[in-house]
Each structure stands twice: as structure tokens, then as C-alpha cells.
N, C-alpha and C positions, 0 to 999 in steps of 0.2 A: 969644486966644479961637479956639477950633476951631469949624468949621461941622459941623453934623450932616449925615451923608450923605443924599442924596436917596434917598426911598422909591420904588422902581420899582413899577409896577402890572403884574400879570400878566394883567390882563383883556384878552382878544382882542376886537375890534370888527369886525363883518361888516356889509355892506350887507344890509338887510332884503329878503328875496325874497317873492313872492306864495306863499301857502300851498297853491295848487292845484298838484298834482303834474304836470299837464299844461301849466301856465303857467310858473311860477317866474320871472316877470318881476321886474326890479329895482324897488324901490320907494324913495322919497326920504328913508329913514330909516336909522339905523345901530342894530345890535343886538349886546348882548353874548353871550359863550358862556352866561351865566346866562338869557338870553331876555328881558332887559330893554332898552328902547329908551333911547338917550341922550337926556337932557332929560325933561321932563314933557309928552310928546306927547299925552296924553289930552286936553288942552286944545284941540288942533286936530283931533281926531277927529271924524268925521262921527256924528251920533247919529239913531238911529230908535227910538222907544220907550226901553227900558232898554239897547239895544244900542249900543256905541261901536265904530267899525270904520274902517278905512282902505281905501277902494275901490281895486281894481286897475285901473289904466288900459288894461291890455290885455285881460283876460278879463272884467272888470266884477265879479268875486267880491268878497266883503267879508273882509278880515283883521281878525278880532275882537280888540279889545284891553280890557284892564281896568287899574284903578289899584290899585298895591299899594304897601305900605310896606317898603322895603328898607334896612337899615342907618339907620333913622330918618328916611329921606327918601321922599316920594311919587315913585313911578316909574310907568312904563307897561309892561306885559307884553303880548305877543301870546299869545292863548289858543286860537285856532283859525281855521278858514277855513269860510266859507259860500258856496255858490255862488248 
């Protein structure tokens, strides 16, 4: 019986940074090259009205996020920044 070779993922993961060009603080989330956060982080996002966001601890800005379906799974994507 032969084992199937392991499929290697080419996805690169980076620490998420604040979307403010003047801040760029590190946030406690990991983001892929596709702009998706690892895990379904929308559940822990702060909500105000219809907006979901992760506040930056350094500048206080809002890193806006939305829930998307990627390859059949619910994922979270950073969509922008609001001061």
C-alpha cells in the first residue's frame, strides 16, 4: 500500500497590520495573501450598527471586516480602514 504524497499549500500568511498608512501597528490576527483572516474572525469583531471592525490599539482606527464565502467556507476579509 503506497501513501499519497502530502499536498503542500502555497498560501502565504502574514500578521495583519493596521490599515492606517501612518500607523501600521501589528494586530493579533493572521491574514493570507488573498486578504482572508485565518479562522472565522467575524464572530469576535466589534460591531457598531452594520459595521464590523477590529479596533487598532495604537491609533484607535477601525479595520473594517466582512464575512465572505471562500471555497465553500465562511471566512473573514478585511475591507478597509476608517479613522
